[in-house]
C-alpha positions in Angstrom: -76.9 -96.1 58.7 -75.1 -97.0 55.7 -76.2 -99.6 53.3 -73.4 -101.6 52.4 -76.0 -102.7 49.1 -75.1 -99.0 47.8 -73.1 -99.1 44.4 -71.0 -96.2 45.8 -70.5 -94.2 49.2 -72.7 -92.5 50.3 -70.0 -89.0 50.4 -68.9 -89.6 47.1 -72.0 -89.6 44.1 -70.8 -91.3 41.3 -70.9 -88.8 37.9 -72.3 -89.4 34.6 -69.6 -91.6 33.1 -70.2 -94.4 36.4 -66.4 -93.0 37.2 -66.2 -92.2 40.6 -63.4 -89.0 41.3 -60.9 -89.0 43.0 -59.7 -89.7 45.8 -59.1 -85.9 48.1 -54.7 -86.6 48.9 -55.6 -85.2 52.2 -57.1 -87.9 53.0 -54.5 -89.9 52.5 -53.9 -91.1 55.3 -57.0 -92.1 56.3 -57.2 -94.1 53.3 -54.1 -96.3 54.2 -55.5 -97.7 57.2 -59.3 -98.6 56.1 -61.5 -101.3 58.3 -62.2 -104.3 57.2 -63.8 -104.5 54.4 -65.9 -107.8 53.2 -66.1 -109.1 49.6 -68.5 -106.8 48.3 -66.1 -103.2 49.8 -63.3 -104.2 48.0 -65.1 -104.9 44.1 -66.2 -101.6 44.7 -62.8 -100.4 45.6 -61.4 -101.9 42.0 -64.5 -100.7 40.0 -63.6 -97.3 40.1 -60.2 -96.1 37.5 -58.4 -93.1 39.6 -57.3 -90.8 36.4 -53.6 -90.1 36.9 -51.9 -86.6 37.0 -50.2 -85.3 34.2 -46.6 -86.7 34.1 -43.2 -85.1 33.2 -43.5 -86.6 29.7 -46.6 -85.6 28.6 -45.4 -81.6 29.6 -42.3 -82.5 27.5 -44.7 -83.5 24.5 -46.8 -80.1 24.2 -43.7 -78.4 24.1 -41.6 -80.2 21.5 -45.2 -79.1 19.7 -45.1 -76.3 20.3 -41.4 -75.3 18.5 -42.4 -77.3 16.1 -46.2 -75.2 15.9 -43.2 -71.9 15.7 -40.5 -73.3 13.0 -43.5 -74.5 10.7 -45.1 -71.3 10.6 -41.7 -69.0 10.1 -41.0 -71.3 7.2 -44.6 -70.9 5.4 -44.4 -67.4 5.6 -41.0 -67.7 4.2 -42.4 -69.8 1.3 -44.7 -67.5 1.0 -42.9 -64.2 0.9 -40.9 -66.0 -1.8 -43.7 -66.3 -3.9 -44.4 -62.8 -3.1 -40.8 -61.8 -4.9 -41.2 -64.3 -7.5 -44.8 -63.4 -9.1 -43.4 -60.2 -10.5 -40.3 -61.0 -11.8 -41.0 -58.5 -14.6 -41.6 -55.5 -12.0 -38.3 -55.8 -10.7 -36.5 -56.0 -14.3 -38.2 -52.7 -15.5 -37.0 -51.0 -12.1 -33.6 -52.7 -12.6 -33.0 -52.3 -15.8 -31.6 -48.5 -16.9 -34.2 -46.4 -19.3 -33.9 -46.5 -22.9 -36.0 -43.6 -24.2 -34.4 -41.5 -26.7 -33.0 -37.5 -24.8 -34.4 -35.1 -26.1 -31.7 -31.7 -28.1 -32.1 -29.1 -27.8 -32.4 -27.8 -31.1 -29.7 -25.0 -32.0 -30.5 -21.0 -32.9 -30.4 -19.7 -35.5 -30.9 -16.1 -34.5 -28.5 -14.0 -34.9 -27.0 -12.0 -32.1 -27.5 -8.7 -31.6 -24.9 -6.0 -32.0 -25.9 -3.0 -29.7 -25.4 0.1 -31.6 -22.8 2.9 -30.5 -23.8 6.3 -29.3 -22.6 9.0 -31.3 -23.5 11.0 -28.3 -20.5 14.2 -27.5 -18.1 13.0 -24.0 -20.0 15.0 -21.5 -17.5 17.9 -20.8 -15.0 17.5 -17.2 -15.8 20.6 -15.4 -12.6 21.9 -13.4 -12.5 23.1 -10.4 -12.3 26.6 -9.8 -8.6 27.5 -8.1 -9.3 28.5 -4.6 -9.1 32.3 -3.8 -5.6 34.3 -2.8 -6.0 35.4 1.0 -5.7 38.3 0.8 -2.2 39.9 2.6 -1.7 41.3 6.2 -0.2 44.9 5.7 2.2 45.6 8.6 2.2 48.8 10.9 6.2 50.5 10.7 7.7 51.7 12.9 10.8 55.1 12.1 13.2 52.3 12.7 12.0 49.5 10.5 10.8 51.9 7.3 14.5 53.3 7.6 15.8 49.5 6.4 13.4 49.4 4.0 14.6 52.7 2.5 18.0 51.6 2.7 17.7 47.6 1.2 14.4 47.3 -1.0 15.8 44.2 -2.5 15.7 42.3 0.9 12.0 42.9 1.7 10.7 42.6 -2.1 7.2 41.3 -1.6 6.6 42.2 1.6 3.5 45.0 3.4 3.4 47.2 4.7 1.3 50.3 5.2 3.0 53.9 4.3 1.7 57.8 4.8 3.6 60.2 2.0 3.2 63.3 -0.3 3.4 63.2 -3.2 6.1 65.9 -4.8 5.8 64.9 -8.7 2.7 63.5 -10.7 3.1 64.4 -14.3 3.4 63.7 -18.2 6.9 62.7 -17.6 5.6 60.0 -14.7 3.1 59.0 -16.3 -0.4 58.0 -15.0 0.4 54.7 -13.5 3.9 56.0 -11.7 4.2 59.2 -8.9 7.2 60.1 -7.2 6.2 61.0 -3.1 8.2 61.8 0.4 6.7 58.4 1.9 7.4 57.7 5.9 6.0 55.1 8.6 3.1 57.1 9.6 1.1 59.9 9.2 2.9 63.2 9.6 2.2 66.8 12.0 4.4 68.9 8.8 4.2 67.7 5.6 8.1 67.9 5.0 8.0 66.0 7.8 8.6 62.8 5.3 12.2 62.1 4.2 12.7 59.5 2.0 12.1 59.7 -1.7 10.2 56.9 -2.9 8.7 55.9 -6.6 5.1 54.2 -5.9 3.5 52.7 -8.8 -0.6 51.4 -9.4 -3.7 51.2 -11.7 -4.3 54.1 -13.4 -7.7 53.7 -12.5 -7.0 53.8 -8.4 -4.9 57.2 -9.2 -6.9 59.7 -11.3 -8.2 61.9 -8.8 -4.5 62.2 -7.3 -2.3 65.2 -7.5 1.2 67.1 -6.4 1.0 67.9 -2.9 -1.6 65.7 -1.7 -1.5 63.5 1.9 -2.5 59.9 1.3 -2.3 56.1 3.2 -1.7 53.5 1.4 -1.2 49.6 1.7 2.1 48.3 -0.7 3.9 45.4 -1.6 7.7 46.1 -1.5 9.5 46.1 -5.5 13.0 46.3 -4.2 15.0 50.0 -6.0 14.0 51.6 -9.1 16.9 53.6 -10.6 15.1 56.8 -12.8 16.9 59.7 -14.3 17.0 63.0 -12.9 15.6 67.0 -14.7 19.6 68.4 -14.1 20.6 65.0 -15.9 21.8 62.7 -12.7 19.8 59.2 -12.0 19.0 58.4 -8.8 17.5 55.4 -7.0 15.0 54.8 -5.2 12.4 52.3 -3.2 10.0 51.1 -5.7 6.5 49.8 -3.8 2.7 49.0 -5.5 -0.2 50.5 -4.6 -2.9 47.8 -3.8 -5.3 51.1 -1.7 -4.6 54.2 -1.4 -6.3 56.9 -0.1 -6.3 60.9 -0.6 -6.2 61.6 3.8 
């Protein structure tokens, strides 16, 4: 049984400050209709001062205080930065002002310009390409008719090359050492009297030194045209003139 003379109910012990703890809100319904208490119970109910929960006005005061603190910190940082910038005016002026160092100028060189001495070497002779060697001619063989056409008009065949055969009829002091007269045909004949065409032939004396009258020969020749000469009986005659490029006694 609870002693009515005790300072606090047994389930709600008093704290060190002598203030009873705030009653549990869940028990508000039960506290709303307490049993009828005596004068002592009323005195005990009025003695403790319950703590009131923080109201909305207190929260707003804390928010305003925090914003004021942030603004104060920002202003203080700006003032410190401004004081830091103004603490070094000489450095700012040094970076802004242009350099007053005197520019260095290179002294002009007094050395005389060098001139290349003219070369006295003789110019190298230019090499001239040797002219190409002429292509050796091709000597054609003849038929009997082809040879007769040449003998008829030797001037119409000047510069043409052929192979001819013949028998020497005159090679003496009257003809000289480089020219002789012979009867010529288009091929080697079986009888020496079958060479019919009277012809004058001319060549190098060294090539003709072993050639004499009545020799049968084979020669590579070039047609020079027609040739007229005086005969021993006081007349004149015209014959084909051939240049000997090579000759062989048969």
